[in-house]
N, CA and C of each residue as an Amber inpcrd file, in Angstrom:
protein
   324
  -1.2280000   3.3220000 -10.7860000  -2.4600000   3.6550000 -10.1270000
  -2.1360000   4.6560000  -9.0320000  -3.0000000   5.6290000  -8.8670000
  -2.8110000   6.6520000  -7.8440000  -4.0390000   6.6800000  -6.9490000
  -3.8090000   6.5860000  -5.6400000  -4.8860000   6.6820000  -4.6670000
  -4.5920000   7.8090000  -3.6990000  -5.4470000   8.8000000  -3.6740000
  -5.2870000   9.9010000  -2.7210000  -6.0910000   9.6230000  -1.4740000
  -5.5590000  10.0690000  -0.3220000  -6.2940000   9.9040000   0.9270000
  -5.9270000  10.9990000   1.9000000  -6.7980000  11.2070000   2.8640000
  -6.5800000  12.1980000   3.9100000  -6.4210000  11.4610000   5.2280000
  -5.3170000  11.7180000   5.9000000  -5.0940000  11.1600000   7.2350000
  -5.5630000  12.1950000   8.2380000  -6.4740000  11.7790000   9.1100000
  -6.9980000  12.6770000  10.1210000  -7.0330000  11.9170000  11.4290000
  -6.1050000  12.2130000  12.2910000  -6.0260000  11.5250000  13.5680000
  -6.7120000  12.2670000  14.6930000  -7.5820000  13.2120000  14.3500000
  -8.2340000  13.9920000  15.3980000  -7.2360000  14.9700000  15.9900000
  -6.8000000  14.7060000  17.2070000  -5.8570000  15.5920000  17.8750000
  -4.4040000  15.1760000  17.6710000  -4.1750000  14.1720000  16.8420000
  -2.8030000  13.7020000  16.6790000  -2.5970000  13.0240000  15.3520000
  -1.7550000  12.0330000  15.3760000  -1.4130000  11.2900000  14.1670000
  -2.4050000  10.1670000  13.9040000  -2.4270000   9.7050000  12.6580000
  -3.2630000   8.5710000  12.2720000  -2.3580000   7.4280000  11.8440000
  -2.6140000   6.2450000  12.3710000  -1.8770000   5.0750000  11.9140000
  -2.6830000   4.4360000  10.7940000  -2.0080000   4.1920000   9.6630000
  -2.6730000   3.6210000   8.5010000  -1.8750000   2.4330000   7.9720000
  -2.5970000   1.4870000   7.4070000  -1.9990000   0.3790000   6.6720000
  -2.3940000   0.5770000   5.2170000  -1.3920000   0.6710000   4.3540000
  -1.6170000   0.8750000   2.9320000  -1.1480000  -0.3910000   2.2200000
  -2.0010000  -0.9340000   1.3680000  -1.6640000  -2.1840000   0.6670000
  -1.7990000  -1.9970000  -0.8390000  -0.9140000  -2.6530000  -1.5810000
  -0.9990000  -2.7280000  -3.0410000  -1.1560000  -4.2050000  -3.3840000
  -2.3330000  -4.5730000  -3.8300000  -2.6850000  -5.9670000  -4.0710000
  -2.7030000  -6.2260000  -5.5810000  -2.1020000  -7.3230000  -5.9980000
  -2.0790000  -7.6850000  -7.4150000  -2.2550000  -9.1670000  -7.6240000
  -1.2280000  -9.9750000  -7.3310000  -1.2890000 -11.3990000  -7.6560000
  -2.4990000 -12.1340000  -7.0810000  -2.9070000 -11.8050000  -5.8730000
  -4.0240000 -12.5370000  -5.2550000  -5.3770000 -12.1910000  -5.8650000
  -5.4390000 -11.1670000  -6.7310000  -6.7080000 -10.8270000  -7.3880000
  -7.1390000 -11.8980000  -8.3840000  -6.1820000 -12.6850000  -8.8720000
  -6.5030000 -13.7360000  -9.8380000  -7.5120000 -14.7390000  -9.3180000
  -7.4840000 -15.0150000  -8.0070000  -8.4210000 -15.9740000  -7.4320000
  -9.8600000 -15.4710000  -7.4380000 -10.0420000 -14.1780000  -7.7110000
 -11.3820000 -13.5990000  -7.7730000 -11.8370000 -13.3670000  -9.2080000
 -11.1270000 -13.9810000 -10.1530000 -11.5140000 -13.8820000 -11.5470000
 -10.9830000 -12.6620000 -12.2760000 -10.0960000 -11.9050000 -11.6400000
  -9.5190000 -10.7340000 -12.3000000  -8.5200000 -11.2190000 -13.3500000
  -8.7340000 -10.7820000 -14.5880000  -7.8380000 -11.1450000 -15.6840000
  -6.6410000 -10.1930000 -15.6590000  -5.4520000 -10.7190000 -15.8350000
  -4.2080000  -9.9470000 -15.8900000  -3.9200000  -9.1400000 -14.6270000
  -3.9020000  -9.7870000 -13.4600000  -3.5380000  -9.0410000 -12.2600000
  -2.0680000  -8.6110000 -12.3270000  -1.7550000  -7.5070000 -11.6910000
  -0.3850000  -7.0100000 -11.6450000   0.4670000  -8.0130000 -10.8770000
   1.4790000  -8.5690000 -11.5190000   2.2520000  -9.6790000 -10.9640000
   3.1050000  -9.2880000  -9.7590000   3.6600000  -8.0870000  -9.7570000
   4.5620000  -7.6790000  -8.6720000   4.3980000  -6.1840000  -8.4160000
   3.3790000  -5.7940000  -7.6310000   3.1400000  -4.3700000  -7.3900000
   4.1830000  -3.7600000  -6.4570000   4.5020000  -2.5110000  -6.7310000
   5.3550000  -1.7090000  -5.8550000   4.5120000  -0.5440000  -5.3610000
   4.7750000  -0.1150000  -4.1250000   3.9690000   0.9150000  -3.4770000
   4.8700000   2.0320000  -2.9750000   4.4760000   3.2710000  -3.2160000
   5.1810000   4.4330000  -2.6780000   4.1480000   5.3980000  -2.1030000
   4.4990000   6.0670000  -1.0100000   3.6060000   7.0220000  -0.3550000
   4.2700000   8.4020000  -0.3660000   3.4780000   9.4070000  -0.7680000
   3.9590000  10.7770000  -0.8740000   3.0930000  11.6960000  -0.0230000
   3.7010000  12.7490000   0.5230000   2.9210000  13.7110000   1.2960000
   2.2780000  14.7290000   0.3620000   1.5470000  15.6780000   0.9340000
   0.8160000  16.6720000   0.1490000   1.7100000  17.5920000  -0.6590000
   3.0000000  17.6540000  -0.3420000   3.9510000  18.4760000  -1.0870000
   4.6820000  17.6830000  -2.1680000   4.3480000  16.3990000  -2.3020000
   4.9770000  15.5700000  -3.3120000   6.2590000  14.8990000  -2.8680000
   6.6010000  15.0160000  -1.5910000   7.8070000  14.3690000  -1.0770000
   7.5390000  12.8880000  -0.8130000   8.4220000  12.0400000  -1.3070000
   8.2840000  10.5950000  -1.0890000   8.6390000  10.2850000   0.3580000
   7.6830000   9.6690000   1.0700000   7.8730000   9.3480000   2.4790000
   8.4480000   7.9620000   2.6870000   7.9280000   6.9990000   1.9330000
   8.3540000   5.6140000   2.0890000   7.9000000   4.8030000   0.8920000
   8.4730000   3.6220000   0.7550000   8.0650000   2.7330000  -0.3310000
   8.2730000   1.2840000   0.0930000   7.6650000   0.3760000  -0.6730000
   7.7860000  -1.0440000  -0.3820000   7.5860000  -1.8330000  -1.6720000
   8.3830000  -2.8880000  -1.8200000   8.2130000  -3.7940000  -2.9590000
   7.4640000  -5.0310000  -2.4920000   8.0740000  -5.8650000  -1.7020000
   7.4320000  -7.0690000  -1.1770000   7.2100000  -6.8830000   0.3200000
   5.9820000  -7.0390000   0.7610000   5.6080000  -6.6410000   2.1150000
   6.4090000  -7.3340000   3.2000000   6.8790000  -8.5330000   2.9970000
   7.6410000  -9.2360000   4.0300000   9.0660000  -8.6910000   4.1810000
   9.5080000  -7.8550000   3.2230000  10.8680000  -7.3100000   3.2860000
  11.0610000  -6.3420000   4.4430000  10.0250000  -5.6300000   4.8160000
  10.0910000  -4.6670000   5.9220000   8.7850000  -4.7330000   6.7040000
   8.8340000  -4.5330000   7.9730000   7.6550000  -4.4450000   8.8430000
   6.8110000  -5.7120000   8.8760000   7.3690000  -6.8490000   8.5680000
   6.5750000  -8.0780000   8.4730000   5.7570000  -8.3390000   9.7390000
   6.3990000  -8.3350000  10.9010000   5.6900000  -8.6520000  12.1480000
   4.5960000  -7.6300000  12.4440000   4.8930000  -6.3580000  12.2410000
   3.9050000  -5.3040000  12.5240000   2.7090000  -5.4010000  11.5880000
   2.9630000  -5.7020000  10.3300000   1.8670000  -5.8350000   9.3580000
   1.0280000  -7.0660000   9.6760000   1.6610000  -8.1750000  10.0160000
   0.9120000  -9.3830000  10.3850000   0.0440000  -9.1170000  11.6120000
   0.5400000  -8.3350000  12.5510000  -0.2050000  -8.0430000  13.7810000
  -1.4900000  -7.2550000  13.5160000  -1.5750000  -6.5710000  12.3690000
  -2.8050000  -5.8270000  12.0570000  -3.9460000  -6.7490000  11.6670000
  -3.6270000  -7.9780000  11.2500000  -4.6500000  -8.8920000  10.7470000
  -4.9900000  -8.6570000   9.2900000  -4.2680000  -7.7490000   8.6210000
  -4.5300000  -7.4140000   7.2250000  -3.3060000  -7.6240000   6.3380000
  -2.4770000  -8.5930000   6.6790000  -1.3010000  -8.8760000   5.8550000
  -1.7500000  -9.3560000   4.4800000  -1.0720000  -8.9090000   3.4190000
  -1.4190000  -9.3940000   2.0730000  -1.2840000 -10.9080000   1.9740000
  -2.0570000 -11.4880000   1.0740000  -2.0670000 -12.9410000   0.9080000
  -0.8670000 -13.4490000   0.1150000  -0.2760000 -12.6040000  -0.6960000
   0.8240000 -13.0130000  -1.5610000   2.0790000 -12.2370000  -1.1820000
   3.2200000 -12.9230000  -1.1230000   4.4760000 -12.2890000  -0.7180000
   4.9430000 -11.2010000  -1.6760000   4.4960000 -11.2130000  -2.9260000
   4.9020000 -10.2000000  -3.8990000   4.0930000  -8.9090000  -3.7720000
   3.0320000  -8.9360000  -2.9840000   2.2250000  -7.7350000  -2.7890000
   2.9350000  -6.8070000  -1.8120000   2.5320000  -5.5510000  -1.8050000
   3.2110000  -4.5320000  -1.0080000   2.3130000  -4.0220000   0.1050000
   2.9490000  -3.6090000   1.2000000   2.1980000  -3.0160000   2.3070000
   3.1240000  -2.1220000   3.1250000   2.5470000  -1.0610000   3.6440000
   3.2700000  -0.1120000   4.4940000   2.3790000   0.2190000   5.6780000
   2.9300000   0.1020000   6.8680000   2.2580000   0.5460000   8.0850000
   2.9350000   1.8500000   8.4890000   2.1590000   2.9320000   8.5630000
   2.7540000   4.2460000   8.8300000   1.9040000   5.0340000   9.8110000
   2.5710000   5.8440000  10.5930000   1.9050000   6.8070000  11.4520000
   2.1180000   8.1720000  10.8180000   1.0160000   8.7980000  10.4040000
   1.0900000  10.0280000   9.6260000   0.4000000  11.1750000  10.3500000
   1.0030000  12.3760000  10.2970000   0.2870000  13.5450000  10.8160000
  -0.8840000  13.8720000   9.9050000  -1.8480000  14.5890000  10.4280000
  -3.0130000  14.9690000   9.6290000  -2.5470000  15.6580000   8.3560000
  -3.1450000  15.2710000   7.2420000  -2.7760000  15.8760000   5.9690000
  -3.2260000  15.0410000   4.7970000  -2.8390000  15.5050000   3.6090000
  -3.1810000  14.8360000   2.3570000  -2.0070000  13.9830000   1.9010000
  -2.3180000  12.8050000   1.3740000  -1.2900000  11.8600000   0.9500000
  -1.6970000  11.1930000  -0.3520000  -0.7010000  10.6410000  -1.0180000
  -0.9230000   9.9070000  -2.2510000  -0.2000000   8.5790000  -2.1720000
  -0.9020000   7.5050000  -2.5130000  -0.2980000   6.1770000  -2.6230000
  -0.2240000   5.8560000  -4.1100000   0.9780000   5.5470000  -4.5830000
   1.1710000   5.2280000  -5.9960000   1.5920000   3.7740000  -6.1300000
   0.8460000   3.0310000  -6.9380000   1.1390000   1.6290000  -7.2120000
   1.6670000   1.5310000  -8.6320000   2.7860000   0.8490000  -8.7760000
   3.3630000   0.6200000 -10.0980000   3.8080000  -0.8310000 -10.1920000
   4.0660000  -1.2780000 -11.3880000   4.5440000  -2.6360000 -11.6040000
   6.0600000  -2.6800000 -11.5870000   6.6120000  -3.6420000 -10.9010000
   8.0630000  -3.8010000 -10.8650000   8.5700000  -4.0490000 -12.2870000
   9.6950000  -3.4190000 -12.6060000  10.3110000  -3.5450000 -13.9300000
   9.3550000  -3.1770000 -15.0720000   8.4700000  -2.2060000 -14.8090000
   7.5500000  -1.7370000 -15.8460000   6.3630000  -2.6420000 -16.0890000
   6.1300000  -3.5980000 -15.2050000   5.0070000  -4.5170000 -15.3640000
   3.6770000  -3.7920000 -15.3680000   2.6960000  -4.4010000 -15.9880000
   1.3600000  -3.8030000 -16.0130000   0.3220000  -4.8650000 -15.6870000
  -0.8440000  -4.4210000 -15.2960000  -1.9300000  -5.3160000 -14.9560000
  -2.8970000  -4.6270000 -14.0160000  -3.8570000  -5.3770000 -13.5420000
  -4.8870000  -4.8640000 -12.6470000  -4.3900000  -4.9640000 -11.2030000
  -4.5510000  -3.8710000 -10.4630000  -4.1400000  -3.8430000  -9.0590000
  -5.2120000  -3.1410000  -8.2350000  -5.0700000  -3.2520000  -6.9490000
  -5.9860000  -2.6270000  -5.9920000  -5.1370000  -1.9460000  -4.9350000
  -5.4280000  -0.6910000  -4.6530000  -4.7720000   0.0010000  -3.5470000
  -5.8050000   0.1670000  -2.4430000  -5.3860000  -0.1700000  -1.2050000
  -6.2950000  -0.0940000  -0.0620000  -5.6220000   0.6810000   1.0610000
  -6.4080000   1.4850000   1.7580000  -5.8950000   2.2280000   2.9100000
  -6.8310000   1.9580000   4.0800000  -6.2580000   1.4360000   5.1580000
  -7.0150000   1.1480000   6.3780000  -6.5130000   2.0360000   7.4950000
  -7.4110000   2.6830000   8.1960000  -7.0280000   3.4400000   9.3970000
  -7.0610000   2.4940000  10.5700000  -6.0130000   2.4920000  11.3400000
  -5.8910000   1.5870000  12.4970000  -6.2940000   2.2890000  13.7600000
């Protein structure tokens, strides 16, 4: 899954929380949710900026402090401060997994 977004911090940078949700979608009746989503963020030139597999592996405290921590430990999340520009969030399944996922971008 590919989600494009524009970060616009006005006169500076924008802090964003990007989430890749899969396993917790099952509780909402979604059939075949993506069991283990992976998330990568790329800039407008296609350069990979950062990635995450399981959200608790990195930035756990900072992500929890946003109040938007994923419900499942296998879901992915990245908290980033980005200069104004175009970005792409790519969600894929670990080890080639497939299923239904949701990519979300929150401006903080």
